C-alpha positions in Angstrom: 9.5 -17.3 -5.7 8.4 -14.5 -8.0 9.2 -12.0 -5.3 12.7 -13.3 -5.0 13.3 -13.2 -8.7 11.9 -9.7 -8.9 14.2 -8.5 -6.0 17.2 -10.2 -7.7 16.6 -8.3 -10.9 16.0 -5.0 -9.0 19.2 -5.5 -7.0 21.3 -6.2 -10.1 19.8 -3.7 -12.5 17.9 -1.3 -10.3 19.0 1.9 -12.2 18.0 0.8 -15.7 14.9 -0.9 -14.4 13.7 2.0 -12.4 14.6 4.7 -14.9 13.2 2.6 -17.7 10.0 2.1 -15.8 9.8 5.8 -14.9 10.3 7.0 -18.4 7.9 4.3 -19.7 5.1 5.7 -17.4 4.1 8.8 -19.4 4.9 7.0 -22.7 2.8 4.0 -21.7 0.0 6.2 -20.5 0.0 8.1 -23.9 0.2 4.8 -25.8 -2.7 3.4 -23.7 -4.7 6.6 -24.5 -4.1 6.1 -28.2 -4.9 2.4 -28.1 -8.1 2.9 -26.1 -9.4 5.7 -28.3 -8.6 3.9 -31.5 -10.2 0.6 -30.5 -13.2 2.3 -28.9 -13.9 4.3 -32.1 -13.5 1.2 -34.3 -15.7 -0.8 -31.9 -18.4 1.9 -32.0 -18.3 1.7 -35.8 -18.2 -2.0 -36.3 -19.4 -3.8 -33.2 -23.0 -4.4 -31.8 -24.9 -1.4 -30.5 -25.2 -2.8 -26.9 -21.4 -2.3 -26.5 -21.6 1.5 -27.2 -22.1 2.5 -23.5 -19.0 0.6 -22.5 -16.9 2.1 -25.4 -18.1 5.6 -24.2 -16.9 4.8 -20.7 -13.5 3.6 -22.1 -13.1 6.9 -24.0 -13.5 8.7 -20.7 -10.9 6.3 -19.2 -8.6 7.2 -22.1 -8.9 10.9 -21.2 -7.8 10.1 -17.7 -4.7 8.3 -19.1 -3.9 11.4 -21.2 -4.1 13.5 -18.1 -1.9 11.0 -16.2 0.7 11.1 -19.0 1.0 14.8 -18.9 1.0 14.9 -15.1 3.5 12.1 -14.7 5.8 13.6 -17.4 5.8 17.0 -15.7 6.4 15.4 -12.2 9.3 13.3 -13.5 11.0 16.2 -15.2 10.7 18.4 -12.1 11.9 15.6 -9.7 14.6 14.1 -11.9 17.3 14.8 -9.4 15.4 13.3 -6.5 14.6 10.3 -8.6 18.3 9.5 -8.9 18.5 9.7 -5.1 15.5 7.5 -4.6 17.0 4.9 -6.9 20.0 4.5 -4.6 17.6 4.1 -1.7 15.5 1.5 -3.5 18.7 -0.4 -4.4 19.8 -0.5 -0.8 16.3 -1.8 0.2 16.5 -4.5 -2.5 19.9 -5.5 -1.2 18.4 -6.1 2.2 15.5 -8.0 0.8 17.7 -10.1 -1.4 19.7 -11.2 1.7 16.5 -12.0 3.6 14.0 -13.5 1.0 11.9 -15.1 3.8 10.3 -11.7 4.2 8.2 -12.5 1.2 7.2 -15.8 2.8 6.1 -13.9 5.8 4.1 -11.4 3.8 2.4 -14.2 1.8 1.6 -15.9 5.1 0.0 -12.7 6.4 -2.0 -12.4 3.2 -3.2 -16.0 3.7 -4.3 -15.2 7.2 -6.1 -12.2 6.0 -7.9 -14.2 3.3 -9.1 -16.8 5.8 -10.2 -14.1 8.2 -12.1 -12.2 5.4 -13.9 -15.4 4.4 -14.9 -16.2 8.0 -15.8 -12.6 8.6 -18.0 -12.4 5.5 -19.7 -15.7 6.4 -20.5 -14.5 9.9 -21.5 -11.0 8.9 -23.9 -12.2 6.2 -25.7 -14.3 8.8 -26.7 -11.1 10.7 -29.2 -10.4 7.9 -30.6 -14.0 7.6 -33.6 -15.2 9.6 -33.0 -17.6 12.4 -35.2 -20.2 10.8 -37.4 -20.6 7.8 -40.5 -20.2 10.0 -39.4 -16.8 11.4 -41.4 -13.9 9.8 -39.4 -11.3 8.0 -38.8 -7.9 9.9 -39.0 -4.5 8.2 -36.1 -3.0 10.2 -33.1 -4.2 12.1 -33.2 -4.8 15.8 -31.0 -2.7 18.1 -28.9 -5.8 18.9 -28.4 -6.4 15.2 -27.2 -2.8 14.6 -24.8 -3.2 17.5 -23.5 -6.5 16.1 -23.0 -4.8 12.6 -20.9 -2.0 14.2 -18.9 -4.7 16.1 -18.2 -6.6 13.0 -17.1 -3.5 11.0 -14.8 -2.5 13.9 -13.3 -5.9 14.2 -12.6 -6.0 10.4 -10.7 -2.6 10.5 -8.9 -3.5 13.7 -7.7 -7.0 12.6 -6.6 -5.6 9.2 -4.6 -3.0 11.0 -3.1 -5.6 13.3 -1.9 -7.7 10.3 -0.4 -4.7 8.6 1.3 -3.7 11.9 2.8 -7.2 12.4 4.3 -7.0 8.9 5.8 -3.5 9.5 7.3 -4.4 12.9 8.7 -7.7 11.7 10.4 -6.1 8.7 11.8 -3.4 11.0 13.3 -6.0 13.2 14.9 -7.7 10.2 16.3 -4.4 8.8 17.6 -3.5 12.3 19.5 -6.8 12.5 20.9 -6.4 9.0 21.9 -2.8 9.7 23.3 -3.0 13.2 24.3 -6.6 13.8 25.6 -8.0 10.5 29.1 -9.1 9.7 30.7 -9.8 6.4 30.5 -13.5 6.8 27.0 -13.7 8.3 24.0 -14.7 6.3 20.5 -13.8 7.4 17.5 -15.8 6.3 14.7 -17.8 8.0 16.3 -17.5 11.5 16.4 -13.8 11.4 12.8 -13.4 10.1 11.6 -16.0 12.6 13.3 -14.2 15.6 11.8 -10.9 14.5 8.4 -12.4 14.1 8.6 -14.0 17.6 9.6 -10.7 19.1 6.7 -9.0 17.3 4.1 -11.6 18.4 5.6 -11.7 21.9 6.8 -8.6 23.8 5.8 -6.3 20.9 2.3 -7.6 20.4 0.8 -5.2 22.9 2.2 -2.2 20.9 0.9 -3.7 17.7 -2.7 -4.1 19.1 -2.7 -0.6 20.7 -1.4 1.1 17.6 -3.9 -0.9 15.4 -6.7 0.0 17.8 -6.1 3.7 17.3 -5.8 3.4 13.5 -8.9 1.1 13.4 -11.0 3.5 15.5 -10.2 6.4 13.2 -11.0 4.3 10.1 -14.3 3.2 11.6 -15.3 6.7 12.5 -14.5 7.8 8.9 -16.4 4.8 7.5 -19.5 5.7 9.6 -19.3 9.4 8.7 -19.0 8.6 5.0 -22.0 6.3 5.1 -24.0 9.0 6.9 -22.8 11.5 4.3 -24.2 9.3 1.4 -27.7 9.3 3.0 -27.8 12.8 4.3 -29.7 15.6 2.7 -30.3 19.3 3.3 -28.4 21.7 5.6 -26.5 18.9 7.3 -24.6 17.9 4.1 -21.9 20.7 4.3 -21.2 20.0 8.0 -20.8 16.2 7.4 -18.6 16.9 4.5 -16.4 19.1 6.7 -16.2 16.3 9.3 -15.3 13.8 6.7 -12.5 16.0 5.4 -11.1 16.5 8.9 -11.3 12.8 9.6 -9.5 12.1 6.4 -6.6 14.4 7.4 -6.6 12.8 10.9 -6.6 9.3 9.4 -3.6 10.1 7.2 -1.6 11.6 10.1 -2.4 8.8 12.5 -1.5 6.2 9.9 1.9 7.8 9.2 2.7 8.4 12.9 1.6 4.8 13.8 3.7 3.4 10.9 7.0 5.1 11.9 6.3 4.4 15.6 5.9 0.7 15.0 9.0 0.6 12.8 10.9 2.3 15.7 9.5 -0.2 18.2 10.6 -3.1 15.9 14.1 -1.6 15.7 14.6 -0.9 19.3 12.2 -3.2 21.2 10.6 -0.2 22.9 6.9 0.0 23.9 4.5 2.0 21.9 4.5 5.2 24.1 8.3 5.1 24.5 8.7 4.5 20.7 6.4 7.4 19.9 8.5 9.7 22.1 11.8 8.4 20.6 10.5 8.7 17.1 9.4 12.2 17.7 12.8 13.1 19.0 14.5 11.6 15.9 12.1 13.3 13.4 12.4 16.7 15.2 15.5 17.4 13.0 14.8 15.3 9.9 11.0 15.3 9.5 10.9 17.1 6.1 13.7 14.9 4.6 12.1 11.8 6.0 8.7 12.6 4.4 10.4 13.5 1.1 12.3 10.2 1.1 9.2 8.2 1.7 7.1 10.3 -0.7 9.4 10.0 -3.7 9.8 6.3 -3.4 6.1 5.8 -2.8 5.3 7.9 -5.9 7.7 5.9 -8.1 6.3 2.6 -6.9 2.7 3.7 -7.2 3.1 5.2 -10.8 4.8 2.0 -12.0 2.1 -0.2 -10.5 -0.7 2.0 -11.9 0.7 2.1 -15.4 1.3 -1.7 -15.5 -2.2 -2.4 -14.2 -3.8 0.1 -16.6 -2.2 -1.5 -19.6 -3.2 -5.0 -18.7 -6.7 -3.9 -17.9 -7.2 -2.1 -21.2 -5.8 -5.1 -23.1 -8.1 -7.6 -21.4 -11.1 -5.3 -21.9 -10.6 -5.0 -25.7 -9.9 -8.7 -26.0 -13.2 -9.5 -24.3 -15.1 -6.8 -26.2 -13.7 -7.0 -29.7 -12.4 -10.6 -29.6 -15.3 -12.3 -28.0 -18.1 -9.7 -28.1 -18.8 -10.2 -24.4 -21.3 -7.7 -22.9 -19.4 -8.0 -19.6 -16.0 -6.8 -21.0 -15.9 -4.0 -18.4 -15.8 -6.6 -15.6 -13.1 -8.6 -17.3 -11.0 -5.4 -17.8 -11.5 -4.5 -14.2 -10.3 -7.8 -12.9 -7.4 -7.7 -15.4 -6.4 -4.3 -14.0 -7.0 -5.1 -10.3 -4.9 -8.3 -10.1 -1.6 -7.0 -11.4 -2.0 -3.7 -9.5 -2.6 -5.7 -6.3 0.4 -8.0 -6.9 2.8 -5.1 -7.8 1.6 -3.0 -4.9 2.1 -6.0 -2.6 5.8 -6.1 -3.6 6.1 -2.3 -3.5 4.7 -2.1 0.1 7.5 -4.4 1.3 10.1 -2.2 -0.3 8.5 0.9 1.1 8.5 -0.5 4.7 12.2 -1.5 4.2 13.1 2.0 3.0 11.3 3.6 6.0 13.0 1.3 8.4 16.4 1.9 6.8 16.0 5.6 7.2 15.1 5.2 10.8 18.3 3.1 11.3 20.3 5.9 9.7 18.8 8.5 12.0 19.5 6.3 15.0 23.1 6.2 13.8 23.2 10.0 13.5 21.7 10.3 16.9 24.4 8.1 18.5 27.2 9.6 16.3 28.1 6.2 14.9 28.3 4.5 11.5 27.0 1.0 11.3 26.3 1.0 7.5 28.6 3.0 5.4 26.4 2.6 2.3 23.4 4.1 4.0 25.4 7.1 5.2 26.7 7.7 1.7 23.2 7.6 0.3 21.4 9.8 2.9 24.3 12.2 3.5 25.7 12.7 0.0 22.6 12.1 -2.1 20.0 13.7 0.2 22.4 16.3 1.7 21.5 15.5 5.3 
């Protein structure tokens, strides 16, 4: 329900909301910096001594907000023209989501499945380190079979997480494709469209989902292993492992982006993964830079907004706990207070980002076939972005 209300507000007042949020980011960061420094200095002067280390940490956090304020202000000034273009794109994405609010139900369902899986995974994973019975003597090291089981559990966690994310992307792409190519003025899309798209994703498209997720999960597991080795490595091997970690980080980002656009293409066209990868490569051959710019600007706007909101809530909850109640665990309360709103807003933002990416692919399919199925999208991408 909250997602529907939020999308309704964004659809009706997207320009003042986005511009107000964007302008508020550097102002809010500067205000949070002033608020944190003032309260931290007052706390160090008046509150118990055991809170001093936490106040020192908060002063360091305040400096980060000052840097963020300067960086975001500079970025927004330099990209002010592109922000206007991104607003039109976000408005179109919100219009699609407003006509298909069941996408939020789908995303919440996927989140619920992930929560159940995470609980079951943690329960089973923790039992790898427990003795079989109370009479079993403790072992100093892990058996080879246990180490193999640990690797299997870690791999399954990354793979299943990627599968859920891929299902969401592909389903949203199917919904956007139907809205873009098959809608009429008198047709209303809601549960039926989302249900058909989900059935196509879990049916003929599920093999593509699993294969793409397998590639992404494998790279993430390799990076996870290398980073754990790097933490425990010493001596001459440290620079080499750091280099491998940096290379895997670049590979992970590239594979994630390629997999994301390929799955969106598969959701739009019903193609298999390999065919979708070739088709997506052909589309991006001419518009790669503009596609990356479109996604990058909208992603930056959504991320900055979520970060500023979460930082403000986190700082407020920290000082309420520290100065209002004198709790020695105020840092934990502040962390939770920042994490929850950031996760909720990022959850909404990711849905918009997937919708924007799918809409851009629909536009490129239009250009490739020399047709116009959505006049509004052509006006945005041609006039605003100069394609």
